[in-house]
MARSEMI-336781 format. One record per residue (C-alpha): residue number from 1; x, y, z. Coordinates in nm, 3 decimals. Example, Ala and Ser with C-alpha at 12.3 -4.5 7.8 and 13.67 -1.06 7.14 Angstrom:
resi  xx  yy  zz
1  1.230  -0.450  0.780
2  1.367  -0.106  0.714
***
This chain:
resi  xx  yy  zz
1  -0.994  -3.608  -3.222
2  -0.920  -3.784  -2.887
3  -0.598  -3.581  -2.860
4  -0.786  -3.258  -2.929
5  -1.044  -3.339  -2.662
6  -0.767  -3.414  -2.414
7  -0.601  -3.081  -2.490
8  -0.930  -2.900  -2.431
9  -0.975  -3.077  -2.099
10  -0.623  -2.986  -1.995
11  -0.667  -2.623  -2.101
12  -0.993  -2.606  -1.906
13  -0.818  -2.744  -1.598
14  -0.542  -2.484  -1.632
15  -0.797  -2.203  -1.661
16  -0.968  -2.323  -1.344
17  -0.639  -2.319  -1.156
18  -0.547  -1.974  -1.289
19  -0.893  -1.841  -1.198
20  -0.864  -1.973  -0.844
21  -0.512  -1.844  -0.790
22  -0.588  -1.475  -0.843
23  -0.280  -1.431  -1.060
24  -0.025  -1.571  -0.813
25  0.103  -1.886  -0.988
26  0.375  -1.948  -1.242
27  0.400  -2.234  -1.490
28  0.569  -2.472  -1.242
29  0.293  -2.438  -0.985
30  0.020  -2.457  -1.247
31  0.169  -2.772  -1.395
32  0.186  -2.931  -1.051
33  -0.172  -2.832  -0.972
34  -0.314  -2.999  -1.285
35  -0.074  -3.292  -1.284
36  0.096  -3.220  -1.616
37  0.460  -3.205  -1.723
38  0.592  -2.851  -1.715
39  0.657  -2.851  -2.090
40  0.298  -2.954  -2.164
41  0.155  -2.691  -1.930
42  0.381  -2.427  -2.083
43  0.266  -2.516  -2.435
44  -0.099  -2.491  -2.336
45  -0.041  -2.162  -2.156
46  0.127  -2.019  -2.468
47  -0.185  -2.110  -2.667
48  -0.410  -1.950  -2.406
49  -0.189  -1.640  -2.412
50  -0.228  -1.622  -2.788
51  -0.606  -1.599  -2.764
52  -0.582  -1.371  -2.458
53  -0.760  -1.617  -2.230
54  -0.469  -1.569  -1.990
55  -0.205  -1.301  -1.944
56  0.141  -1.311  -1.790
57  0.308  -1.052  -1.572
58  0.678  -0.963  -1.566
59  0.750  -1.223  -1.302
60  0.598  -1.504  -1.506
61  0.273  -1.537  -1.314
62  -0.053  -1.600  -1.495
63  -0.396  -1.440  -1.456
64  -0.717  -1.466  -1.655
65  -0.710  -1.242  -1.961
66  -0.945  -0.996  -2.131
67  -1.043  -1.241  -2.402
68  -1.201  -1.470  -2.147
69  -1.362  -1.175  -1.970
70  -1.535  -1.069  -2.291
71  -1.642  -1.426  -2.361
72  -1.803  -1.456  -2.018
73  -1.950  -1.109  -2.002
74  -2.089  -1.133  -2.352
75  -2.346  -1.387  -2.233
76  -2.441  -1.199  -1.917
77  -2.789  -1.058  -1.948
78  -2.842  -0.777  -1.697
79  -3.213  -0.852  -1.669
80  -3.136  -1.214  -1.586
81  -2.876  -1.101  -1.335
82  -3.131  -0.881  -1.160
83  -3.393  -1.155  -1.169
84  -3.168  -1.418  -1.019
85  -3.031  -1.178  -0.759
86  -3.355  -1.017  -0.646
87  -3.449  -1.264  -0.371
88  -3.104  -1.238  -0.219
89  -3.076  -0.860  -0.246
90  -3.416  -0.814  -0.085
91  -3.318  -1.048  0.198
92  -2.983  -0.873  0.244
93  -3.152  -0.533  0.275
94  -3.394  -0.672  0.529
95  -3.129  -0.848  0.737
96  -2.866  -0.574  0.727
97  -3.095  -0.274  0.749
98  -2.901  -0.102  0.470
99  -2.947  -0.015  0.104
100  -2.825  -0.284  -0.135
101  -2.677  -0.233  -0.482
102  -2.570  -0.470  -0.755
103  -2.323  -0.324  -1.003
104  -2.115  -0.414  -1.307
105  -1.791  -0.275  -1.446
106  -1.805  -0.077  -1.769
107  -1.478  0.071  -1.895
108  -1.334  0.135  -1.549
109  -1.665  0.277  -1.425
110  -1.925  0.118  -1.204
111  -2.285  0.107  -1.322
112  -2.562  0.019  -1.076
113  -2.800  -0.236  -1.230
114  -3.015  -0.315  -0.926
115  -3.094  -0.117  -0.611
116  -3.296  -0.216  -0.306
117  -3.389  0.064  -0.067
118  -3.296  0.040  0.300
119  -3.598  -0.090  0.495
120  -3.719  0.231  0.657
121  -3.954  0.517  0.577
122  -3.689  0.773  0.482
123  -3.686  0.941  0.141
124  -3.464  0.753  -0.104
125  -3.374  0.790  -0.471
126  -3.346  0.492  -0.703
127  -2.987  0.452  -0.824
128  -3.038  0.205  -1.110
129  -2.840  0.323  -1.410
130  -2.623  0.562  -1.214
131  -2.245  0.556  -1.252
132  -2.016  0.547  -0.948
133  -1.640  0.609  -0.922
134  -1.462  0.275  -0.931
135  -1.168  0.368  -0.709
136  -1.369  0.528  -0.428
137  -1.650  0.280  -0.373
138  -1.650  -0.070  -0.229
139  -1.837  -0.193  -0.537
140  -1.572  -0.048  -0.766
141  -1.281  -0.178  -0.562
142  -1.419  -0.531  -0.591
143  -1.483  -0.506  -0.964
144  -1.140  -0.361  -1.037
145  -0.958  -0.610  -0.814
146  -1.123  -0.914  -0.971
147  -1.126  -0.799  -1.334
148  -0.941  -1.077  -1.522
149  -0.742  -0.832  -1.736
150  -0.606  -0.647  -1.432
151  -0.292  -0.782  -1.266
152  -0.164  -0.664  -0.930
153  0.174  -0.585  -1.085
154  0.014  -0.370  -1.350
155  -0.181  -0.161  -1.104
156  -0.072  0.186  -0.998
157  0.156  0.157  -0.694
158  -0.075  0.354  -0.466
159  -0.356  0.104  -0.528
160  -0.158  -0.219  -0.555
161  -0.176  -0.311  -0.187
162  -0.550  -0.245  -0.176
163  -0.613  -0.457  -0.486
164  -0.411  -0.744  -0.340
165  -0.592  -0.717  -0.006
166  -0.934  -0.722  -0.169
167  -0.843  -1.031  -0.370
168  -0.702  -1.206  -0.064
169  -0.997  -1.148  0.169
170  -1.273  -1.156  -0.094
171  -1.447  -0.827  -0.011
172  -1.389  -0.453  -0.004
173  -1.487  -0.159  0.216
174  -1.519  0.215  0.177
175  -1.523  0.483  0.446
176  -1.644  0.818  0.319
177  -1.446  0.792  -0.003
178  -1.749  0.855  -0.224
179  -1.985  1.037  0.010
180  -1.888  1.192  0.343
181  -2.037  1.019  0.645
182  -2.125  0.700  0.460
183  -1.953  0.364  0.438
184  -2.000  0.053  0.232
185  -1.907  -0.313  0.190
186  -1.905  -0.523  -0.126
187  -1.821  -0.874  -0.245
188  -1.780  -1.034  -0.589
189  -2.055  -1.214  -0.777
190  -1.928  -1.487  -1.011
191  -2.083  -1.630  -1.324
192  -2.086  -1.993  -1.430
193  -1.726  -1.975  -1.557
194  -1.595  -1.844  -1.226
195  -1.533  -1.496  -1.362
196  -1.653  -1.204  -1.153
197  -1.945  -1.053  -1.342
198  -2.084  -0.814  -1.080
199  -2.040  -0.684  -0.728
200  -2.295  -0.686  -0.449
201  -2.278  -0.424  -0.177
202  -2.447  -0.244  0.107
203  -2.409  0.119  0.211
204  -2.524  0.333  0.497
205  -2.415  0.568  0.775
206  -2.052  0.505  0.865
207  -2.131  0.449  1.232
208  -2.365  0.160  1.149
209  -2.143  -0.009  0.888
210  -1.815  0.040  1.076
211  -1.721  0.003  1.441
212  -1.556  0.266  1.660
213  -1.216  0.178  1.513
214  -1.360  0.234  1.163
215  -1.335  -0.137  1.089
216  -1.617  -0.316  0.903
217  -1.859  -0.492  1.132
218  -1.794  -0.868  1.090
219  -2.162  -0.962  1.086
220  -2.230  -0.726  0.796
221  -1.925  -0.856  0.608
222  -2.054  -1.212  0.647
223  -2.399  -1.112  0.525
224  -2.263  -0.946  0.212
225  -2.017  -1.225  0.126
226  -2.271  -1.501  0.182
227  -2.534  -1.321  -0.025
228  -2.286  -1.266  -0.311
229  -2.196  -1.634  -0.303
230  -2.564  -1.731  -0.309
231  -2.623  -1.515  -0.617
232  -2.314  -1.669  -0.777
233  -2.462  -2.015  -0.728
234  -2.786  -1.892  -0.885
235  -2.576  -1.797  -1.190
236  -2.424  -2.144  -1.212
237  -2.101  -2.103  -1.019
238  -1.995  -2.418  -0.836
239  -1.692  -2.290  -0.643
***
């Protein structure tokens, strides 16, 4: 039993390293990060591969796998997600002056599960339950980039650079890709295991979300990222 417990602790440590690396580390780096012999780390990774908790690309780098995604997502209650996020989404709408949406990934599509109207008197339509294109919205770009079963190497060439950039900086932007004249920003929301379980984003007129060079306004980026991190902590993430 002590040996089994030790193996579980080591496997958990490896999963934490893999989750934090974004799919960039091979067995040598993972072994060094957790302080294990390479042979031991390799054996544990083979076990994790067998249950699809990790996956390996052609260059030998490891990322979190679909088995772990299903395990984490299976315990995510959308009502609880909305409840824990509501204070932060309301505050983000108030501070940013833009509409706020919380969305999840369902079979390569983005479903809005919470929507806070922009704080003005204009006519607005509630988007809860609506489906958005994953590849043309900031929310979708975040969810696709951080999906554990998706590796950068396995992504279509035209999108590979964008996926890598989103992972590296921790947020995504859109500029008229979904609706002409509008822009959006989004950041990942993590559950207690560290897996990305949702995306938080704002949207509004392009000229208010982006600057004259069509770059995201840094203050708005900070607001979105910080709010997503706050919701993640509400869900038990300790990153």
